[in-house]
TORNU-423639 format. One record per residue (C-alpha): residue in three letters; z, y, x; chain. Coordinates in nm, 3 decimals. Example, Ala and Ser with C-alpha at 12.3 -4.5 7.8 and 13.67 -1.06 7.14 Angstrom:
residues 2
+------+---------+---------+---------+-----+
| type |      up |   north |    east | mol |
+------+---------+---------+---------+-----+
|  ALA |   0.780 |  -0.450 |   1.230 |   A |
|  SER |   0.714 |  -0.106 |   1.367 |   A |
+------+---------+---------+---------+-----+
end
This chain:
residues 82
+------+---------+---------+---------+-----+
| type |      up |   north |    east | mol |
+------+---------+---------+---------+-----+
|  MET |   1.283 |  -0.255 |   0.500 |   A |
|  ARG |   1.375 |   0.003 |   0.238 |   A |
|  ILE |   1.173 |   0.257 |   0.047 |   A |
|  SER |   1.335 |   0.478 |  -0.213 |   A |
|  TYR |   1.228 |   0.489 |  -0.575 |   A |
|  CYS |   1.141 |   0.857 |  -0.526 |   A |
|  THR |   0.873 |   0.757 |  -0.274 |   A |
|  PHE |   0.711 |   0.531 |  -0.531 |   A |
|  GLN |   0.726 |   0.818 |  -0.780 |   A |
|  ASP |   0.543 |   1.032 |  -0.522 |   A |
|  ILE |   0.281 |   0.756 |  -0.491 |   A |
|  GLU |   0.246 |   0.751 |  -0.870 |   A |
|  GLN |   0.190 |   1.127 |  -0.872 |   A |
|  PHE |  -0.063 |   1.097 |  -0.587 |   A |
|  TYR |  -0.254 |   0.815 |  -0.760 |   A |
|  GLY |  -0.233 |   0.983 |  -1.103 |   A |
|  THR |  -0.104 |   0.677 |  -1.289 |   A |
|  ASN |   0.158 |   0.406 |  -1.262 |   A |
|  ASP |  -0.115 |   0.139 |  -1.252 |   A |
|  PHE |  -0.024 |   0.001 |  -0.911 |   A |
|  GLN |   0.167 |  -0.305 |  -0.795 |   A |
|  ILE |   0.434 |  -0.337 |  -0.528 |   A |
|  GLU |   0.489 |  -0.669 |  -0.356 |   A |
|  ALA |   0.736 |  -0.762 |  -0.081 |   A |
|  ARG |   0.568 |  -0.979 |   0.181 |   A |
|  TYR |   0.642 |  -1.149 |   0.512 |   A |
|  ASP |   0.391 |  -1.177 |   0.795 |   A |
|  LYS |   0.449 |  -1.516 |   0.955 |   A |
|  PHE |   0.240 |  -1.424 |   1.260 |   A |
|  ASP |   0.450 |  -1.128 |   1.374 |   A |
|  ASN |   0.769 |  -1.229 |   1.188 |   A |
|  LYS |   0.800 |  -0.896 |   1.007 |   A |
|  GLU |   0.846 |  -0.785 |   0.649 |   A |
|  TYR |   0.607 |  -0.545 |   0.483 |   A |
|  ILE |   0.527 |  -0.406 |   0.140 |   A |
|  MET |   0.186 |  -0.451 |  -0.014 |   A |
|  LEU |   0.050 |  -0.193 |  -0.257 |   A |
|  ARG |  -0.242 |  -0.266 |  -0.483 |   A |
|  PHE |  -0.390 |   0.008 |  -0.698 |   A |
|  GLY |  -0.555 |  -0.074 |  -1.031 |   A |
|  TYR |  -0.786 |  -0.371 |  -0.983 |   A |
|  TRP |  -0.784 |  -0.366 |  -0.601 |   A |
|  ALA |  -0.910 |  -0.004 |  -0.599 |   A |
|  GLU |  -0.968 |   0.204 |  -0.287 |   A |
|  VAL |  -0.752 |   0.516 |  -0.258 |   A |
|  ASP |  -0.746 |   0.817 |  -0.026 |   A |
|  LEU |  -0.578 |   0.679 |   0.287 |   A |
|  ILE |  -0.492 |   1.023 |   0.426 |   A |
|  GLY |  -0.313 |   1.118 |   0.105 |   A |
|  LEU |  -0.118 |   0.794 |   0.106 |   A |
|  GLU |  -0.027 |   0.836 |   0.474 |   A |
|  GLU |   0.107 |   1.185 |   0.398 |   A |
|  ILE |   0.366 |   1.017 |   0.175 |   A |
|  ILE |   0.444 |   0.710 |   0.385 |   A |
|  ASN |   0.428 |   0.825 |   0.749 |   A |
|  PRO |   0.709 |   1.086 |   0.726 |   A |
|  ILE |   0.957 |   0.818 |   0.615 |   A |
|  GLY |   0.891 |   0.611 |   0.926 |   A |
|  TYR |   0.624 |   0.363 |   0.822 |   A |
|  ASN |   0.254 |   0.303 |   0.888 |   A |
|  ILE |  -0.017 |   0.183 |   0.652 |   A |
|  GLU |  -0.270 |  -0.087 |   0.726 |   A |
|  VAL |  -0.570 |  -0.116 |   0.496 |   A |
|  MET |  -0.692 |  -0.464 |   0.409 |   A |
|  ALA |  -1.037 |  -0.492 |   0.254 |   A |
|  PHE |  -1.194 |  -0.811 |   0.129 |   A |
|  ASP |  -1.554 |  -0.818 |   0.015 |   A |
|  GLU |  -1.587 |  -1.052 |  -0.282 |   A |
|  GLU |  -1.935 |  -1.152 |  -0.392 |   A |
|  ASP |  -1.845 |  -1.144 |  -0.762 |   A |
|  THR |  -1.630 |  -0.832 |  -0.782 |   A |
|  GLY |  -1.711 |  -0.621 |  -0.477 |   A |
|  CYS |  -1.464 |  -0.493 |  -0.223 |   A |
|  ARG |  -1.091 |  -0.536 |  -0.290 |   A |
|  TYR |  -0.839 |  -0.312 |  -0.116 |   A |
|  SER |  -0.469 |  -0.353 |  -0.052 |   A |
|  TYR |  -0.240 |  -0.132 |   0.154 |   A |
|  HIS |   0.033 |  -0.277 |   0.372 |   A |
|  ILE |   0.331 |  -0.059 |   0.452 |   A |
|  LYS |   0.479 |  -0.168 |   0.785 |   A |
|  GLN |   0.742 |  -0.043 |   1.026 |   A |
|  LYS |   0.616 |   0.177 |   1.311 |   A |
+------+---------+---------+---------+-----+
end
């Protein structure tokens, strides 16, 4: 799985800051690699805007949301192959 640096620059422009993390992951249930994005402190972002960047390069986005009692809802975005 490859994503160019320019794509991450587009994500930075979309989000308005470079305060996001990129993490390579492996899903042991479907035996596939994916990339996890986390914005700020698990912030929610505009999914449609993010999809406009990611979908044209051949990937999908899955949103993961976890409701934490102490801190509220935490969002991460998983970039996976179509």
